[in-house]
N, C-alpha and C positions, 0 to 999 in steps of 0.2 A: 455942418460944424467945421471950423478951420483949425481949432486947437483942441487936442484931446489929452487926457492923462491916463496912462496905463502903468501901474506898479511904480508910482513915483516919478515917472518920466513924462514930461510935457512935450508933445510932438506937434509941430506945425505941418498940417497935411498939405499945405500949399507948396512947400519946398523941402520937406523932410528934415527940418531942423529938430534935434532932440536935445532937451535940457534936463540934466539929472545931476544932483549933488553939486549945483553951481558950476557945472561944466557943460559944454555943448559939443555936438558933432552932427553930421548929416547922414541920413540914410541914403544908401545907393538908390538910384532911380528905380531899379527893378524891385527892390524891397519896398520902396515908398508906394509904387503902383499896387503891389500885393496888399499892403496894409490898408490902403484906401478902399480897395475892393472888399476886404474883410469888414471894415467899418461900415461901409454902405449896406452890407448884407449880414450884420452882426445877428447872431442867433440862428442863422440858416446853416445847414450842412452843405458845403460847397465841394463838389467832386473835382478830382484832379484835371480831367478833361475840360470841365467848365472853367476852371481857373486859367488853364493854358489859353483857351479860346478867348476869354473875356479880358484877361489882363495883358497878355503879351502877344497872342497869336502864335500858331504852331511853329512857324519857322524861326521866329525870334526866340521862343522858349527853347528850341532845340539847340541853339548855339551856345547856351549857358547852362546853369544848374537846372536840375530837375525841380519839379514842384516840391518834392519832399525835402531836398537840400535847402531850397529857398525858404521854406517854412521853418526849418531848423535855424537858419541864419536869422530870420526875423524874430524867432523866439529869443535868441541870444541878445538881440538888440533891445527887446522888451523886458529882459530879465525874467524870462519864463522858461528857464532851462531845467528846473527841477521837476520831477514827476511825482504825483500827477500834475499835469500842466493846468495852470489856472486861467490862462488867457486863450491860447490856441490849442484846442483839444482835437485829438484824432478820433474819428468815428470809424471803427473797423469796417473796411470794404466800401465805405461811402465817401470819405473825404475828411475835411477839416471844418471846425466851427469856432468862431470868435465868441467867447462867453460874453453876453451883453453886459453883465454886472461888472466886468473887468475894465470897462472903458467909460469915461464920462467927459462931457464937454467942459472946457475951462477957458479962462481969459488968457491972452497972450502973455508969455513969461518975459521977464527982463532979459536983456542981452548980457551974456557972460563974456569973460575975457579969455578963457582958455578953451582948448579943444581936447576932448578925450578920444582915445581910440576905442573901437568897439571891443567889448569883452569877448574872449574866446574860451570861456570856461566850459564845464560840462564833463560828465562822466565819459571816458573814452573806453570803448569795449576792449579792443585788442591789447593795448599795453597795460591797462589797469585790471580789467576783469580777469583776463586769462593769465596775466602775471600773478594776480592774487591766487588764482587756481593753482598755478605752478608752485607758489610759495607754500600754500596749504599742503599740497601733495608732498613737497619736499619735507615739510615738518613731520607729516605722518610716516614717511619712509624712514627718516632718521630716528624717530622716537620708537617706532615699532609698537606703539601703544594702541593704535587704532586698527580695528578689524572691520571686515565687511559688515556695514551697518544694516544691510537688508537681509542678512542671512545668519543662521546659527552656525555652530561649528561644523555641521555637516555640509554646509554650502547651499542648503535649500532655502530660497527666499520666502519669508513669511508674507506673501502678498495680501493675505487677509487683512494685515495691518494697514494696507494702503487706503482703506476706507476712511481712516482718520487724517489722510493727507489733505492739505488745502487744495481747493479746486479753482479752475478758471471757468467763468461763466461763458457759454457759447454766445456768439453774436446772433444777429437776427436770422442768419441762414440756418442756425441750429447746428453748425459744425465748427467746433473750435479749430483754430489753425495753429500750426507749429512749424518751426524750422530747426533742423539739426545742423549746427554750425561745425566747422572743422575742429577736431580735437587736437590739442597740442601733443607732440611727441616728446615725452619727458624721459626717454631712454638715455642711458649714460652716454652713448655715442651719437645720439640724435639721428640715428640711421634707420628708424622704423616708422617714418612718416606714412608710407604706403600702408603699413599695418594699421595705423590709426585711421587712415582714410577708408580702409576697407571696413573697419568697424562702424564708422559713421554711415557709410554707404548702405551697410546691411540694416542698421537701425532705421534709416530713412525708408528703405525698401519695405520693411515690415510694417511700419506705421502707415505707409502710403496705401496699403491694402485694407486698411480699416475704413469702412463706409461712414463711420461716425467722425472721422477726422479729415481736415484739409491739410495736406502736407506739401511744403515747398520742395521742389526737386533739388537733387544734389548739385546740379550745375549752378543754380543761383546761390545756394548756400555757400559753395566753395568760392564764389566771387568775393566773399568777405574774408578770405584767408589773408592774414597780415594787415587787414584794414584797420584804420583808426576810427571807424564809425562807432557811435554810441549804440547802446542797446536800443534806445529810442529810434535812432536813424535806421538801424537794421529793421526794426519792427515796422516802421512807416514805409520803407522801400519795398519790403516783402509783404506787408499787411498781414502780420501774424499776431496771435494772442500770446504765444509763449515761445521761448527760445531754449533749446537744449544745448549746453556747451560742456566741455570737459577736457580731460587729458588722459594720455595712455603712457604707461611705462612697461616696457617688455624687457625681461632679463632672463636669459637662458630659457627655462621651461615654465616660467611664471609670468603673469601679467597683472598689473594693477591699473584699474580704470576708475577715474573720478568723473562723475557726471552730476550736473545740477540743472534743474528746470527753473526758468525765470519767467515770472508774469511780466509781460512787456508794458502793461498799463502803469505799474508802480515800481517796476524793477525789483520786486520782492522775490526772494528765493522760495519757491514752492517746496522744494526739497533738494538735498545734496547727499549723495551716496558715494561710498567707495567700495570697490569690489576687488578683493585679492583672490585670485584663482590660478590653478594650473593652466598652462597654455591650452591644453586639450579641452578645457571647459569654456573657451572663448565664446562659442556660439550660445552657451547657456547665459553668459553675461549679457550678450546682445539681447537675448530673449527677455531677461530680467529688466533691463533698462527700457526696452520698448514697451513692455507691459506696465511698468511704473508710469511712463508717460501716458499711455492709453488710460490707465486707471485714474490718473489725476485729472485728465482733461475730459473723459467721457464716462467715468465710473464703470468701465467695462474692461475686461481683458481681451487680448487679441485671440482670434480663432486659432485652433490648433494648426490648420492648414497654412496660416500666415507664418508661423514660427518654424516651418520646415526649412532646413538649410543644407548646404553641401556637406558631404561626409569628409571632405578633404580640405584642409586649410590652404594648401598650395593652390588648389583649383579656385578657391574663393579669392585669393590674392591675384591670380592671373586674370580673372574676370574683372575685378576692380580696376586693374591697370588698363585693360582693354577699353573699358567704359570711359575712363579719363582720357585715353588717347583719342577716342572718337569725338569727344567734345570739341577738339580743335578744328574738325571739318576740313582737313587738308588730305591730299593724296598720301603723304608720308605717314600721317597719323592713322589713316584708315588702314594702310598696309601693316603698320605696327599692331593695330588692334586685331586685325585678322590673324596675325602670327600668334598673338597671345591667346586668342580664343581657340586656335588650333592646338596649342600646347595644353590648354585646359581640357579639351576633348580627348587628347591622347591619354590623359590620366583618367578622365571620367567621360566616356563616350556618350552617356545618356543624360548629361547635364542640360536641362531645358534652356536655361539662361544662355549658355554658351552656344547652343544650337541655333537659337533665334538671333542672337547678337552677331554671330558670324555672317548670317545673311545680310544684316544691316551693313556690316563692314564691307562686304562684297559690293553691295549697291553703291556705297559711298566711293569705293575705288573706281567703279565704272563711271560714276558721274564726274569724277575729277580727272580720270585718266583716259586712255584710248576708248573710243566708242566705235564699235564695228557694226554689228547687226542688232536687231531688236531682240535677239534670242540669247545673247551672251549672258545677261544677268541671270535669267532663269536657270541656264545650264550650271551656273556657278553656285547658286544658293538653294536650289530646289531639293537636292538630296538631304541637306541639313533640315529643311522645313519638313520634309516627308518623315524623317526620323523623329522629329519632335512631335508630329501629329500622331505617330504610332505609339509614343510613350505616354503623352499627356494631352489628348486633343482638346480638353476643356480648360487648359491653362490660359490665363488672360494674355500672356505674351505670345502664345501659339496662335490664339484667335486673332490677335492684332497682326501677326505676320501673315496669316491667311488672308486678311483684308488687303494687305499690300500685294499679295500674290494675285488675288482677283483683279486688282486694279491694273497690274502689269499686263494682264490678258484682256483688258477692256471690259471686264464684267463689273461695271461701276456700281450697280445697285447691290450686287452681292458683296462688293468691297465695303460699301457704306453700312450694310447690315452687320457685317463681321466687326467692323470698328465700333459700332454702337454697342454690340454685345461685349466687346472687350472693355469699353468704358463702364458699362453696367457692372461688370465683375470687378473692375478696379477704377473707381472714379477719380483717383489721384494720378493717373498715368498721362502726363502731358504729351508724350509721343503719340498715343492713340488719338488724343484730341487734335493734335496738329496734323496728323495724317488724314483724319476725317475732314478737317477744314480744307486741306490741300486738294482732296478728291472733289469736294463740292466746288472749289474754285476752278479746277480743271474741267469740270462739267458745266461751267458758266453759271453756277448757282452762287453768285458772288455774295449777295446779301446773306444767304444761309451759311456761307463759310465763315462769316465774321464771328459768330458766337463760339464755335469750337476753337477757333484760333485765339480769340480773346481768353478763353478758358485755359488754353495751353500756356499763354503768357502769364496768366494769373498764377498758375502752379509753378511756372519756371520763368520768372521775369528776366533773367539774364540769358535765356536761351537765344542764341543768335539765329538759328533756323526758324524758330517760332515767331520771332519778331520780324524777320524778313518776309515770311509767308503772310503774316498779318498785314504788313505794309502792302503787299501785293493786293490783298483783298480790299483794303481801304482805298487804294488807288483806283481799283477797278469799279468802285461805286461812286467815284468823284470826290472822295475825301483825301485829296492829293496832299494837302499841307500836313494832315495827320500822318500820312505815310512817310513823308520826308522827315518829320519830327521823330518818328519811331526809329527810322534808320540811323539818323544822326545820334540819337541817344544810345543805341546799341553799339555804335562805333565808339562813342565816348566810354561806355562801360567795358567793351571788349574790343579795343583798337586793333587786335591781331586777328579778328575774325574776318576772313577774306570775302565771304559771300555778302556781307553787308556793304562793303565797298563796291562790289560788282553790281548789286541791285541799285544802290544810290546812283551809280554812274548811268544806268539805264534811264532812270527818271530825270536825272540832270539833263541828259540829251533831249528828252521829251519836252523839257521846259526851256531849251535853247542853250544851256550852258555846256556845250559839247567839249570845250577846252578843259573845264574843271572835271567833267566826266572822265576824260582821258587820263587825268592825273590819278583818279581813283582806280581806273582799270590797270594802270601801270603798277599801282601800289598793291592791288590784290595779287598780282603775280609775284611780287617780292615776298609776300606773306606765304605763298604756296609754290615755291619755285619748281618743284618736281611735277606739278600738275600740267599736263598737256592742255587741258581745258582752259586754265588760266592764261596760258600763252596764246591759245586760239582766240580768246576774247580780246587780247591786245591787238592782234592782227585785224580782227573784224572791226574794231572801233576806229582804226585808221581811216576807214571809209567815211565815218561820220565827220571827219575833219577834211574830207576831200583829198586825202593823201593816198591815192591808189598805188603809187610807186612804193611807198613805205609798207602798205598792206601786202603787196606782192613780195617784197624783200622779207618781211616778217614771216610770210607763209613759206617761203623757200627755206628759211632757217629752221622753222618748226618741222618741216617735212624731212630735213636732213637728220634730225635728232629722234623724232618719234614716228612710228609706223601708224598712221591714222587715216586709213583709206576713206572712212566716211566723213570725218571732220574736214580733211583736206579738200575733198571734192566739194563739200558744202562751201568752204571758204573760197575756193576758186570759182564756183558759180556766182558767188556774190561779187567778186572782183570783176568777172566778165560782165555781169549785169551793169555794174557801175560804169564800165568802159564801153558799153554798148555792143559787146560781142555776143550776139544772141545765139549763134551757132555753138560756141564753146559752152555757154550757159546751159543750153539744152542737153549737150553731151554729158556734162557733169551731173545734171539732175537725173538723166537716164541711168547713169552708172550708180548713183545713190539708190535709186529705185531697185536696180538689179542686185544690190547688196542686201536687200531684204528689209530696208528701213521703210516703215509704213506710218510714221508719226504724222499728225495732221499738217504740220508745217511743210513737210516734204511733199505731201500730196497737193497742197495749195500751190506751192512754187512750181511743181512739175506741170500741173494743169495750166498755170499761167504761162509757162514757157512754151508748152505745146500750142497754146491758142494763137501764137503769132502766125503760124503757117498751117496748123492742122487742128482746126476746131473740132472735127468729129472725134479725134483721139482725146482731145482735152475734155470733151463732154463725157466720153466713156469713163475717164478717171473721176470726174466730178460725180457722176451718177452712181458709181460704185462706192466712192469714198464718203460722199456727203448726201445720202439719199433724202435727208430731211429738207434739203433745198427744193426738192421737186414735189413735195407734198402739196395738196390743194391750198392749205393756209400755213406756209412754213413759219416756224417759230425762230426768228432770227436772233442769233447771239453774236458777240464780237468775233468769236472763232469762225463764224460762217461768212463774215463780211467779204474777205478776199475771194473765196471761191464763188460767192454770189456775183461779184463784179465780173469775174471771168466768164461765168455762165451767161450773164446778161449780154456781154460783148459778143460771145459766140452765137447766141440765139438771134441777136439782131443781124449779125453778118450772114446767117443762114436763112434769113427771111422769116424766122419764127418770132415775129414782133409781139404777138399776143402773149406767148409764153415769157418773153423777155419783160413785157409790161407787168406781168404778175409778180415779178421779183421786186419791182421798184417800190411798192408801198411797204412791204415788210422791212426792206432795207432802210427806207426813210424813217419808219417808226423806230427801228433799232438805233439809228443815228441820233434821233431826237432825245434818246435816253442817255446820250453820251456827250461829253465835251472834250476839248483837246487833250486834257490830262486825265482822261478816264478810260477805263477798259484795260484789259491785259496788254502785253507787249505787242500783240498783233494789231492793235489799234494805233495807226500811225499819226493821224491828225487831220488828214485831208478828206475824211469820209463825208463831211457835210457838203463840201464843194462837189464831191463826186456824185452825190445824190442829185444835186441841182443840175449837174451836167447830164445825168441819166434822164432827167425830165425835160431836157432841151433848154433849160434856163441858163444859157452860157454866160450872159452878162453877170447874172447873180453869182454863178460859180466862180467867175474871175474875181469879182469883188470879195468873195469869201476867201479865195486863195491869197489875195493881196493882204487882207486883214491877218491871215494866218502867218504869212511871212513877216508882216509888220510887227507881230507880237513876239518875234524871235524864234519861231518854230524852225527846227533843223533836223528832225528825226527821220532818217531815211529820205533825205531831201532830194536825192538824185532821181527818185522814181517819178516825180511830178511831170517831167517832160517826156515820159515814156509810156504813160498810161493811156490806153485807147479812148477812155471816156473824156479825156481832156484834149484829144487830138484837134477838134475844131478851134481850139484856142491857140495852138502853137505858133501861128504866124501873126497873131495880133501884137502890135507894138507894146501894149500894156503887159501882156504876158511875158514878152522878151525882157522888158524892163524889170519885171518882178523877179525873173530868174537871175538877172544880173545882180539885183539887190540881195537875193538869197545867197549867191556865190560869194559876194563881198563879206557877208556876215559869217559864212563858213571860214573864209580866209582869216578873218579877224580872230575867230576862235582858235584856229591853228596857230596863229602868231602868239596868242595868249598861252597856249600849252607849251610851245617851245621856250617862251620866256620864263615860265614858272614850273616846268616839269619836275625840277628837283627841289622846289620849295617844300617845307614841311606842310603836311595836311593839317588843317585846323578842325 
């Protein structure tokens, strides 16, 4: 069909012309493509990923609005803004559906003379809904006629009456979903927002421990503070069945809280309650609200263990401030969070939440600040974890922290078991899901990592860390466009989150856009200027542009400001490798090894550097560090590719050709499972050509390298003419011409960066 009618609008599907009330305008190309896809599949439930892939493609979709916003825009164009929607309906956790009865085929309309602009109507949540809340609250305050509608004069809530409350039907998963949006601070001075935030955080925390509810994390809920998103748009972006919103007024020793629960399907108020209490009863108010939500959505009350809370309001406030600080994921915010948790522990030394979270803050400090030996983090956080285990060993937060502790010591299976136990105890903990996914990723179980990381993002869609780690896992199994889309979307949603820019830069380099990557690396440092790690990344990335002088200058400036014995030596060995100074590179790697660092990358690089002149020493490192390589049928993963190449080279040079040959087939099979933009960061891109060279198929290896360079590949490009497996190619004219072409491409990227380094990032 070329012409359709929807709600009195005649639409030409060939060009997007819309005729309504004798006026006409045109749909934007993006919305026209979306509408055509819905019409072609009317009646079917279409998932968000399916829409992205089929209508726009991941990279295109990532540069503009999300699917949710695009659907909202299309609804406005179709006059389908009122809920319940009659044309495009949302199916919770599954996607969207075009109601077949809402569309019919018609003849072409007559041409009109005027053009109308698209309507921008619709209920706006922040300025309308919460302003209405404020107005109601003000009326109650001034009249003095309204009292706590959920309690009698004694302040005890008659929750038995909650059985008569309207309910929300759970979706197909059996667990109704809810988000607690930021409450307005209605205090006279407007200076108690953190007090309001703490109340919301506590209610969210209690609801999240209910196994019968699915609760969106605080991070994502607070992304809508001050937003003009409608209730419908909030519901669709967070995929929830109900929204809790409200306001708080604190005055001296009293507090008034207004809360209302809204069904997102029809925006009907399930209930609205006001609580007038002494300040000392604040925790009881939180309990009452959380229980009302639970009773409404699940017909059950929360367990007594869930409603336990701090004895001290100041401790509660300090912990809340610390958690908000950690959301920023910068060195400054991690340091601030640690200070706040220390203050909380000074008041309440046995507070489980503060004991666990201070360990997280120490870990974040270490990741963004100086990195010395592998033991520093444990020395800083373990006393707190030990105390928490003595007080409450079965607490979900403690079990989660134990999982992280196991992982730091290389006990991967114990770590996975602990995190799965933490998830069983609290199925709404996005941090436990994301840590589980990260461990699975780091142990090369890439496919298995997807599910917990997707779950973490489902519970906390605006979490920068969860989205970055999910992007890593997607990239590692070849879903590169999805990974880039996710990173660009989190940058759009949280433009000040530095780690998303860092990771996007890594993947841009792998796709050849090293100039644009350098712009993102510079930007991530401006977002976290106190972090030595962010500065380190800038120095390191100069090598991707072939600018070793800039890398050395950057390293000298970094060294003058920060005491970074490990990072500086790593940086200087990279510069030495780039410049062909093998002796300096080996000296720096030996020093790193002497500092006690034993991470896999250090071991790989150290063995590789030793192999130049001392294969026996290199093999000792490999056999000690990567014993799986030397098993009868080694299971090859991307993390083992580099040490496998070093072992193959040394075995051949020492005359052990049979042992070397045994490595070729598992390496070849692993490479067949990869493509250029697949695998973790250690997969550089030349692996397929290397396997061909290992087999002695040098012409095919050179053809593969030429195709790689022709595709725009530039990731660690300077290693190509230094790898021993390619040595038989070095003097060939084709190889030399390829290197020249590669260097010209790198120079062009450097010129692009210099010309656009200060342009705004889009």
